[in-house]
Structures are given as C-alpha cells and as structure tokens.
mmCIF file of the N, C-alpha and C atoms, coordinates in Angstrom:
data_MODEL
# 
_entry.id   MODEL 
# 
loop_
_atom_site.group_PDB 
_atom_site.id 
_atom_site.type_symbol 
_atom_site.label_atom_id 
_atom_site.label_alt_id 
_atom_site.label_comp_id 
_atom_site.label_asym_id 
_atom_site.label_entity_id 
_atom_site.label_seq_id 
_atom_site.pdbx_PDB_ins_code 
_atom_site.Cartn_x 
_atom_site.Cartn_y 
_atom_site.Cartn_z 
_atom_site.occupancy 
_atom_site.B_iso_or_equiv 
_atom_site.pdbx_formal_charge 
_atom_site.auth_seq_id 
_atom_site.auth_comp_id 
_atom_site.auth_asym_id 
_atom_site.auth_atom_id 
_atom_site.pdbx_PDB_model_num 
ATOM 1   N N  . MET A 1 1  ? 43.438 117.980 136.469 1.00 0.00 ? 1  MET A N  1 
ATOM 2   C CA . MET A 1 1  ? 41.725 118.633 137.068 1.00 0.00 ? 1  MET A CA 1 
ATOM 3   C C  . MET A 1 1  ? 41.014 117.691 135.600 1.00 0.00 ? 1  MET A C  1 
ATOM 4   N N  . LYS A 1 2  ? 39.831 117.093 136.183 1.00 0.00 ? 2  LYS A N  1 
ATOM 5   C CA . LYS A 1 2  ? 38.975 116.120 135.183 1.00 0.00 ? 2  LYS A CA 1 
ATOM 6   C C  . LYS A 1 2  ? 37.956 117.303 134.642 1.00 0.00 ? 2  LYS A C  1 
ATOM 7   N N  . LYS A 1 3  ? 37.805 117.586 133.250 1.00 0.00 ? 3  LYS A N  1 
ATOM 8   C CA . LYS A 1 3  ? 36.786 118.233 132.902 1.00 0.00 ? 3  LYS A CA 1 
ATOM 9   C C  . LYS A 1 3  ? 35.361 117.725 132.874 1.00 0.00 ? 3  LYS A C  1 
ATOM 10  N N  . ALA A 1 4  ? 34.413 118.349 133.350 1.00 0.00 ? 4  ALA A N  1 
ATOM 11  C CA . ALA A 1 4  ? 33.189 117.676 133.470 1.00 0.00 ? 4  ALA A CA 1 
ATOM 12  C C  . ALA A 1 4  ? 32.373 117.710 132.134 1.00 0.00 ? 4  ALA A C  1 
ATOM 13  N N  . GLU A 1 5  ? 31.424 116.681 132.327 1.00 0.00 ? 5  GLU A N  1 
ATOM 14  C CA . GLU A 1 5  ? 30.564 116.223 130.912 1.00 0.00 ? 5  GLU A CA 1 
ATOM 15  C C  . GLU A 1 5  ? 29.196 116.547 131.121 1.00 0.00 ? 5  GLU A C  1 
ATOM 16  N N  . VAL A 1 6  ? 28.334 116.590 130.280 1.00 0.00 ? 6  VAL A N  1 
ATOM 17  C CA . VAL A 1 6  ? 26.946 116.845 130.467 1.00 0.00 ? 6  VAL A CA 1 
ATOM 18  C C  . VAL A 1 6  ? 26.234 115.798 131.138 1.00 0.00 ? 6  VAL A C  1 
ATOM 19  N N  . GLY A 1 7  ? 25.492 116.215 132.427 1.00 0.00 ? 7  GLY A N  1 
ATOM 20  C CA . GLY A 1 7  ? 24.858 115.279 133.407 1.00 0.00 ? 7  GLY A CA 1 
ATOM 21  C C  . GLY A 1 7  ? 25.583 115.042 134.530 1.00 0.00 ? 7  GLY A C  1 
ATOM 22  N N  . ASN A 1 8  ? 26.858 115.348 134.260 1.00 0.00 ? 8  ASN A N  1 
ATOM 23  C CA . ASN A 1 8  ? 27.902 115.426 135.862 1.00 0.00 ? 8  ASN A CA 1 
ATOM 24  C C  . ASN A 1 8  ? 27.114 116.454 137.003 1.00 0.00 ? 8  ASN A C  1 
ATOM 25  N N  . VAL A 1 9  ? 27.255 115.844 138.236 1.00 0.00 ? 9  VAL A N  1 
ATOM 26  C CA . VAL A 1 9  ? 27.044 116.786 139.088 1.00 0.00 ? 9  VAL A CA 1 
ATOM 27  C C  . VAL A 1 9  ? 28.318 117.426 139.507 1.00 0.00 ? 9  VAL A C  1 
ATOM 28  N N  . ILE A 1 10 ? 28.231 118.685 139.644 1.00 0.00 ? 10 ILE A N  1 
ATOM 29  C CA . ILE A 1 10 ? 29.575 119.279 139.870 1.00 0.00 ? 10 ILE A CA 1 
ATOM 30  C C  . ILE A 1 10 ? 29.347 120.322 141.438 1.00 0.00 ? 10 ILE A C  1 
ATOM 31  N N  . GLU A 1 11 ? 30.816 120.614 142.057 1.00 0.00 ? 11 GLU A N  1 
ATOM 32  C CA . GLU A 1 11 ? 30.567 121.356 143.073 1.00 0.00 ? 11 GLU A CA 1 
ATOM 33  C C  . GLU A 1 11 ? 31.135 122.444 142.931 1.00 0.00 ? 11 GLU A C  1 
ATOM 34  N N  . PHE A 1 12 ? 30.804 123.944 143.176 1.00 0.00 ? 12 PHE A N  1 
ATOM 35  C CA . PHE A 1 12 ? 31.440 124.959 142.951 1.00 0.00 ? 12 PHE A CA 1 
ATOM 36  C C  . PHE A 1 12 ? 31.056 126.272 144.180 1.00 0.00 ? 12 PHE A C  1 
ATOM 37  N N  . LYS A 1 13 ? 32.298 127.084 143.941 1.00 0.00 ? 13 LYS A N  1 
ATOM 38  C CA . LYS A 1 13 ? 31.711 128.373 144.975 1.00 0.00 ? 13 LYS A CA 1 
ATOM 39  C C  . LYS A 1 13 ? 31.019 127.935 146.333 1.00 0.00 ? 13 LYS A C  1 
ATOM 40  N N  . ASP A 1 14 ? 31.981 127.764 147.018 1.00 0.00 ? 14 ASP A N  1 
ATOM 41  C CA . ASP A 1 14 ? 31.502 127.249 148.768 1.00 0.00 ? 14 ASP A CA 1 
ATOM 42  C C  . ASP A 1 14 ? 30.554 126.274 148.810 1.00 0.00 ? 14 ASP A C  1 
ATOM 43  N N  . GLY A 1 15 ? 30.444 125.351 147.995 1.00 0.00 ? 15 GLY A N  1 
ATOM 44  C CA . GLY A 1 15 ? 29.200 124.138 148.011 1.00 0.00 ? 15 GLY A CA 1 
ATOM 45  C C  . GLY A 1 15 ? 28.452 124.154 147.412 1.00 0.00 ? 15 GLY A C  1 
ATOM 46  N N  . LEU A 1 16 ? 28.085 125.174 146.282 1.00 0.00 ? 16 LEU A N  1 
ATOM 47  C CA . LEU A 1 16 ? 27.226 125.121 145.687 1.00 0.00 ? 16 LEU A CA 1 
ATOM 48  C C  . LEU A 1 16 ? 27.144 123.796 144.646 1.00 0.00 ? 16 LEU A C  1 
ATOM 49  N N  . GLN A 1 17 ? 26.074 123.254 144.145 1.00 0.00 ? 17 GLN A N  1 
ATOM 50  C CA . GLN A 1 17 ? 25.960 121.961 143.355 1.00 0.00 ? 17 GLN A CA 1 
ATOM 51  C C  . GLN A 1 17 ? 25.098 122.380 141.925 1.00 0.00 ? 17 GLN A C  1 
ATOM 52  N N  . GLY A 1 18 ? 25.558 121.507 141.180 1.00 0.00 ? 18 GLY A N  1 
ATOM 53  C CA . GLY A 1 18 ? 24.436 121.697 139.925 1.00 0.00 ? 18 GLY A CA 1 
ATOM 54  C C  . GLY A 1 18 ? 24.651 120.721 138.857 1.00 0.00 ? 18 GLY A C  1 
ATOM 55  N N  . ILE A 1 19 ? 23.901 120.466 138.049 1.00 0.00 ? 19 ILE A N  1 
ATOM 56  C CA . ILE A 1 19 ? 23.891 119.503 136.937 1.00 0.00 ? 19 ILE A CA 1 
ATOM 57  C C  . ILE A 1 19 ? 24.605 120.111 135.734 1.00 0.00 ? 19 ILE A C  1 
ATOM 58  N N  . VAL A 1 20 ? 25.615 119.654 135.262 1.00 0.00 ? 20 VAL A N  1 
ATOM 59  C CA . VAL A 1 20 ? 26.172 119.972 133.883 1.00 0.00 ? 20 VAL A CA 1 
ATOM 60  C C  . VAL A 1 20 ? 25.331 120.273 132.606 1.00 0.00 ? 20 VAL A C  1 
ATOM 61  N N  . GLU A 1 21 ? 24.789 121.058 132.161 1.00 0.00 ? 21 GLU A N  1 
ATOM 62  C CA . GLU A 1 21 ? 23.907 121.331 131.058 1.00 0.00 ? 21 GLU A CA 1 
ATOM 63  C C  . GLU A 1 21 ? 24.519 121.131 129.492 1.00 0.00 ? 21 GLU A C  1 
ATOM 64  N N  . LYS A 1 22 ? 25.686 122.040 129.639 1.00 0.00 ? 22 LYS A N  1 
ATOM 65  C CA . LYS A 1 22 ? 26.655 122.252 128.083 1.00 0.00 ? 22 LYS A CA 1 
ATOM 66  C C  . LYS A 1 22 ? 28.127 122.412 128.784 1.00 0.00 ? 22 LYS A C  1 
ATOM 67  N N  . VAL A 1 23 ? 28.895 122.058 127.645 1.00 0.00 ? 23 VAL A N  1 
ATOM 68  C CA . VAL A 1 23 ? 30.162 122.315 128.175 1.00 0.00 ? 23 VAL A CA 1 
ATOM 69  C C  . VAL A 1 23 ? 30.580 123.050 126.930 1.00 0.00 ? 23 VAL A C  1 
ATOM 70  N N  . ASN A 1 24 ? 31.414 124.185 127.348 1.00 0.00 ? 24 ASN A N  1 
ATOM 71  C CA . ASN A 1 24 ? 31.694 125.327 126.658 1.00 0.00 ? 24 ASN A CA 1 
ATOM 72  C C  . ASN A 1 24 ? 33.293 124.587 126.641 1.00 0.00 ? 24 ASN A C  1 
ATOM 73  N N  . GLU A 1 25 ? 34.089 125.843 125.664 1.00 0.00 ? 25 GLU A N  1 
ATOM 74  C CA . GLU A 1 25 ? 35.711 125.761 125.666 1.00 0.00 ? 25 GLU A CA 1 
ATOM 75  C C  . GLU A 1 25 ? 36.262 125.902 127.043 1.00 0.00 ? 25 GLU A C  1 
ATOM 76  N N  . ASN A 1 26 ? 35.660 126.961 127.801 1.00 0.00 ? 26 ASN A N  1 
ATOM 77  C CA . ASN A 1 26 ? 36.343 127.433 128.992 1.00 0.00 ? 26 ASN A CA 1 
ATOM 78  C C  . ASN A 1 26 ? 35.601 127.361 130.204 1.00 0.00 ? 26 ASN A C  1 
ATOM 79  N N  . SER A 1 27 ? 34.409 127.131 129.964 1.00 0.00 ? 27 SER A N  1 
ATOM 80  C CA . SER A 1 27 ? 33.006 126.908 131.193 1.00 0.00 ? 27 SER A CA 1 
ATOM 81  C C  . SER A 1 27 ? 32.169 125.743 130.908 1.00 0.00 ? 27 SER A C  1 
ATOM 82  N N  . VAL A 1 28 ? 31.615 125.854 131.798 1.00 0.00 ? 28 VAL A N  1 
ATOM 83  C CA . VAL A 1 28 ? 30.382 124.685 131.936 1.00 0.00 ? 28 VAL A CA 1 
ATOM 84  C C  . VAL A 1 28 ? 28.923 125.625 132.278 1.00 0.00 ? 28 VAL A C  1 
ATOM 85  N N  . ILE A 1 29 ? 27.784 125.322 131.466 1.00 0.00 ? 29 ILE A N  1 
ATOM 86  C CA . ILE A 1 29 ? 26.631 126.000 132.235 1.00 0.00 ? 29 ILE A CA 1 
ATOM 87  C C  . ILE A 1 29 ? 26.043 124.949 133.029 1.00 0.00 ? 29 ILE A C  1 
ATOM 88  N N  . VAL A 1 30 ? 25.785 125.234 134.081 1.00 0.00 ? 30 VAL A N  1 
ATOM 89  C CA . VAL A 1 30 ? 25.008 124.532 135.354 1.00 0.00 ? 30 VAL A CA 1 
ATOM 90  C C  . VAL A 1 30 ? 23.770 124.924 135.655 1.00 0.00 ? 30 VAL A C  1 
ATOM 91  N N  . ASP A 1 31 ? 22.921 123.626 135.974 1.00 0.00 ? 31 ASP A N  1 
ATOM 92  C CA . ASP A 1 31 ? 21.424 123.749 136.308 1.00 0.00 ? 31 ASP A CA 1 
ATOM 93  C C  . ASP A 1 31 ? 21.605 123.565 137.750 1.00 0.00 ? 31 ASP A C  1 
ATOM 94  N N  . VAL A 1 32 ? 21.182 124.912 138.766 1.00 0.00 ? 32 VAL A N  1 
ATOM 95  C CA . VAL A 1 32 ? 21.589 124.569 140.322 1.00 0.00 ? 32 VAL A CA 1 
ATOM 96  C C  . VAL A 1 32 ? 20.195 124.239 140.848 1.00 0.00 ? 32 VAL A C  1 
ATOM 97  N N  . THR A 1 33 ? 18.931 123.912 140.329 1.00 0.00 ? 33 THR A N  1 
ATOM 98  C CA . THR A 1 33 ? 17.897 123.800 140.473 1.00 0.00 ? 33 THR A CA 1 
ATOM 99  C C  . THR A 1 33 ? 18.016 122.296 141.111 1.00 0.00 ? 33 THR A C  1 
ATOM 100 N N  . TYR A 1 34 ? 19.203 121.486 141.164 1.00 0.00 ? 34 TYR A N  1 
ATOM 101 C CA . TYR A 1 34 ? 19.081 120.305 141.425 1.00 0.00 ? 34 TYR A CA 1 
ATOM 102 C C  . TYR A 1 34 ? 19.750 120.339 142.981 1.00 0.00 ? 34 TYR A C  1 
ATOM 103 N N  . MET A 1 35 ? 19.853 121.379 143.556 1.00 0.00 ? 35 MET A N  1 
ATOM 104 C CA . MET A 1 35 ? 19.984 121.343 144.814 1.00 0.00 ? 35 MET A CA 1 
ATOM 105 C C  . MET A 1 35 ? 18.439 121.515 145.735 1.00 0.00 ? 35 MET A C  1 
ATOM 106 N N  . ASP A 1 36 ? 18.199 120.877 146.799 1.00 0.00 ? 36 ASP A N  1 
ATOM 107 C CA . ASP A 1 36 ? 17.344 120.996 147.756 1.00 0.00 ? 36 ASP A CA 1 
ATOM 108 C C  . ASP A 1 36 ? 16.792 122.281 148.048 1.00 0.00 ? 36 ASP A C  1 
ATOM 109 N N  . ASN A 1 37 ? 17.796 123.243 148.442 1.00 0.00 ? 37 ASN A N  1 
ATOM 110 C CA . ASN A 1 37 ? 17.362 124.681 148.929 1.00 0.00 ? 37 ASN A CA 1 
ATOM 111 C C  . ASN A 1 37 ? 17.712 125.812 148.015 1.00 0.00 ? 37 ASN A C  1 
ATOM 112 N N  . TYR A 1 38 ? 17.415 125.248 146.570 1.00 0.00 ? 38 TYR A N  1 
ATOM 113 C CA . TYR A 1 38 ? 17.700 126.201 145.691 1.00 0.00 ? 38 TYR A CA 1 
ATOM 114 C C  . TYR A 1 38 ? 16.691 127.504 145.752 1.00 0.00 ? 38 TYR A C  1 
ATOM 115 N N  . ARG A 1 39 ? 15.708 127.110 146.357 1.00 0.00 ? 39 ARG A N  1 
ATOM 116 C CA . ARG A 1 39 ? 14.786 128.629 146.312 1.00 0.00 ? 39 ARG A CA 1 
ATOM 117 C C  . ARG A 1 39 ? 15.332 129.392 147.167 1.00 0.00 ? 39 ARG A C  1 
ATOM 118 N N  . GLU A 1 40 ? 15.565 128.878 148.471 1.00 0.00 ? 40 GLU A N  1 
ATOM 119 C CA . GLU A 1 40 ? 15.967 129.636 149.501 1.00 0.00 ? 40 GLU A CA 1 
ATOM 120 C C  . GLU A 1 40 ? 17.013 130.233 149.489 1.00 0.00 ? 40 GLU A C  1 
ATOM 121 N N  . LEU A 1 41 ? 17.992 129.957 148.511 1.00 0.00 ? 41 LEU A N  1 
ATOM 122 C CA . LEU A 1 41 ? 19.262 130.701 148.058 1.00 0.00 ? 41 LEU A CA 1 
ATOM 123 C C  . LEU A 1 41 ? 18.973 131.922 147.024 1.00 0.00 ? 41 LEU A C  1 
ATOM 124 N N  . ASP A 1 42 ? 17.747 131.867 146.600 1.00 0.00 ? 42 ASP A N  1 
ATOM 125 C CA . ASP A 1 42 ? 17.335 133.095 145.724 1.00 0.00 ? 42 ASP A CA 1 
ATOM 126 C C  . ASP A 1 42 ? 18.449 133.221 144.662 1.00 0.00 ? 42 ASP A C  1 
ATOM 127 N N  . LEU A 1 43 ? 18.919 132.031 143.862 1.00 0.00 ? 43 LEU A N  1 
ATOM 128 C CA . LEU A 1 43 ? 19.620 131.924 142.717 1.00 0.00 ? 43 LEU A CA 1 
ATOM 129 C C  . LEU A 1 43 ? 19.161 132.001 141.151 1.00 0.00 ? 43 LEU A C  1 
ATOM 130 N N  . GLU A 1 44 ? 19.358 132.405 140.209 1.00 0.00 ? 44 GLU A N  1 
ATOM 131 C CA . GLU A 1 44 ? 19.007 132.093 139.083 1.00 0.00 ? 44 GLU A CA 1 
ATOM 132 C C  . GLU A 1 44 ? 19.119 130.402 138.805 1.00 0.00 ? 44 GLU A C  1 
ATOM 133 N N  . GLN A 1 45 ? 18.276 130.220 137.901 1.00 0.00 ? 45 GLN A N  1 
ATOM 134 C CA . GLN A 1 45 ? 18.432 128.622 137.410 1.00 0.00 ? 45 GLN A CA 1 
ATOM 135 C C  . GLN A 1 45 ? 19.482 127.995 137.131 1.00 0.00 ? 45 GLN A C  1 
ATOM 136 N N  . ARG A 1 46 ? 20.203 128.869 136.034 1.00 0.00 ? 46 ARG A N  1 
ATOM 137 C CA . ARG A 1 46 ? 21.520 128.362 135.292 1.00 0.00 ? 46 ARG A CA 1 
ATOM 138 C C  . ARG A 1 46 ? 22.771 129.520 135.656 1.00 0.00 ? 46 ARG A C  1 
ATOM 139 N N  . THR A 1 47 ? 23.575 129.037 135.617 1.00 0.00 ? 47 THR A N  1 
ATOM 140 C CA . THR A 1 47 ? 25.140 129.772 136.166 1.00 0.00 ? 47 THR A CA 1 
ATOM 141 C C  . THR A 1 47 ? 26.031 129.388 135.145 1.00 0.00 ? 47 THR A C  1 
ATOM 142 N N  . VAL A 1 48 ? 27.273 129.939 134.969 1.00 0.00 ? 48 VAL A N  1 
ATOM 143 C CA . VAL A 1 48 ? 28.070 129.607 134.156 1.00 0.00 ? 48 VAL A CA 1 
ATOM 144 C C  . VAL A 1 48 ? 29.298 129.442 134.907 1.00 0.00 ? 48 VAL A C  1 
ATOM 145 N N  . VAL A 1 49 ? 30.282 128.397 135.194 1.00 0.00 ? 49 VAL A N  1 
ATOM 146 C CA . VAL A 1 49 ? 31.217 128.015 136.009 1.00 0.00 ? 49 VAL A CA 1 
ATOM 147 C C  . VAL A 1 49 ? 32.692 128.129 135.028 1.00 0.00 ? 49 VAL A C  1 
ATOM 148 N N  . ASN A 1 50 ? 33.706 128.490 135.458 1.00 0.00 ? 50 ASN A N  1 
ATOM 149 C CA . ASN A 1 50 ? 34.866 128.166 134.687 1.00 0.00 ? 50 ASN A CA 1 
ATOM 150 C C  . ASN A 1 50 ? 35.215 127.116 135.039 1.00 0.00 ? 50 ASN A C  1 
ATOM 151 N N  . HIS A 1 51 ? 36.075 126.225 133.851 1.00 0.00 ? 51 HIS A N  1 
ATOM 152 C CA . HIS A 1 51 ? 36.526 124.784 134.242 1.00 0.00 ? 51 HIS A CA 1 
ATOM 153 C C  . HIS A 1 51 ? 37.615 124.833 135.339 1.00 0.00 ? 51 HIS A C  1 
ATOM 154 N N  . LYS A 1 52 ? 38.085 126.093 135.649 1.00 0.00 ? 52 LYS A N  1 
ATOM 155 C CA . LYS A 1 52 ? 39.133 125.896 136.704 1.00 0.00 ? 52 LYS A CA 1 
ATOM 156 C C  . LYS A 1 52 ? 38.507 126.057 138.356 1.00 0.00 ? 52 LYS A C  1 
ATOM 157 N N  . ASN A 1 53 ? 36.901 126.226 138.377 1.00 0.00 ? 53 ASN A N  1 
ATOM 158 C CA . ASN A 1 53 ? 36.430 126.767 139.601 1.00 0.00 ? 53 ASN A CA 1 
ATOM 159 C C  . ASN A 1 53 ? 35.511 125.507 139.890 1.00 0.00 ? 53 ASN A C  1 
ATOM 160 N N  . TYR A 1 54 ? 35.500 124.409 139.524 1.00 0.00 ? 54 TYR A N  1 
ATOM 161 C CA . TYR A 1 54 ? 34.698 123.467 140.178 1.00 0.00 ? 54 TYR A CA 1 
ATOM 162 C C  . TYR A 1 54 ? 35.456 121.892 140.153 1.00 0.00 ? 54 TYR A C  1 
ATOM 163 N N  . LYS A 1 55 ? 34.864 121.027 141.064 1.00 0.00 ? 55 LYS A N  1 
ATOM 164 C CA . LYS A 1 55 ? 35.268 119.535 141.062 1.00 0.00 ? 55 LYS A CA 1 
ATOM 165 C C  . LYS A 1 55 ? 34.220 118.779 140.519 1.00 0.00 ? 55 LYS A C  1 
ATOM 166 N N  . VAL A 1 56 ? 34.247 117.679 139.814 1.00 0.00 ? 56 VAL A N  1 
ATOM 167 C CA . VAL A 1 56 ? 33.290 116.664 139.525 1.00 0.00 ? 56 VAL A CA 1 
ATOM 168 C C  . VAL A 1 56 ? 32.910 115.694 140.696 1.00 0.00 ? 56 VAL A C  1 
ATOM 169 N N  . ILE A 1 57 ? 31.564 116.013 141.158 1.00 0.00 ? 57 ILE A N  1 
ATOM 170 C CA . ILE A 1 57 ? 31.392 115.179 142.244 1.00 0.00 ? 57 ILE A CA 1 
ATOM 171 C C  . ILE A 1 57 ? 30.673 113.809 142.082 1.00 0.00 ? 57 ILE A C  1 
ATOM 172 N N  . LYS A 1 58 ? 30.073 113.685 141.109 1.00 0.00 ? 58 LYS A N  1 
ATOM 173 C CA . LYS A 1 58 ? 29.068 112.507 140.612 1.00 0.00 ? 58 LYS A CA 1 
ATOM 174 C C  . LYS A 1 58 ? 29.139 112.478 139.156 1.00 0.00 ? 58 LYS A C  1 
ATOM 175 N N  . GLU A 1 59 ? 29.475 111.206 138.603 1.00 0.00 ? 59 GLU A N  1 
ATOM 176 C CA . GLU A 1 59 ? 29.649 110.998 136.983 1.00 0.00 ? 59 GLU A CA 1 
ATOM 177 C C  . GLU A 1 59 ? 28.235 110.775 136.548 1.00 0.00 ? 59 GLU A C  1 
ATOM 178 N N  . SER A 1 60 ? 28.086 111.234 135.334 1.00 0.00 ? 60 SER A N  1 
ATOM 179 C CA . SER A 1 60 ? 26.904 110.969 134.838 1.00 0.00 ? 60 SER A CA 1 
ATOM 180 C C  . SER A 1 60 ? 26.609 109.422 134.394 1.00 0.00 ? 60 SER A C  1 
ATOM 181 N N  . ALA A 1 61 ? 25.129 109.281 134.548 1.00 0.00 ? 61 ALA A N  1 
ATOM 182 C CA . ALA A 1 61 ? 25.026 107.925 134.569 1.00 0.00 ? 61 ALA A CA 1 
ATOM 183 C C  . ALA A 1 61 ? 24.362 107.406 132.900 1.00 0.00 ? 61 ALA A C  1 
ATOM 184 N N  . PHE A 1 62 ? 24.832 108.623 132.189 1.00 0.00 ? 62 PHE A N  1 
ATOM 185 C CA . PHE A 1 62 ? 24.585 108.632 130.628 1.00 0.00 ? 62 PHE A CA 1 
ATOM 186 C C  . PHE A 1 62 ? 25.762 107.719 130.055 1.00 0.00 ? 62 PHE A C  1 
# 
C-alpha cells in the first residue's frame, strides 16, 4: 500500500474523496470539500482517515 502525501487525492469509505492536507504517523487529514456533492452529503469539512482505509487515486501535482 502506498502512503498518501500532501496534495494527493484519495478515495475512502464507499467512494468519498478528498485532498490530503496533513500526513500523520497512522492517518491523514483530508479536505472533503473537493467533492462536487460535498454540501449535499452534510459532511464536516475535514476528516481523519487511517492509512489502512484509503487508496491514492491522483498524485499531487507539486
């Protein structure tokens, strides 16, 4: 499993997507406002996802 880096887009929890803002030892902090339907899903702006529970779908352009 490839560990995400800041700026990567990841997919987690049944298709949710977000941009990694911070990488911690066991998890990443993700900005979910990246999704077009963010407001419809009534989610918090950021969430924490364990490294075991996501996959990188787009590498950072940085």
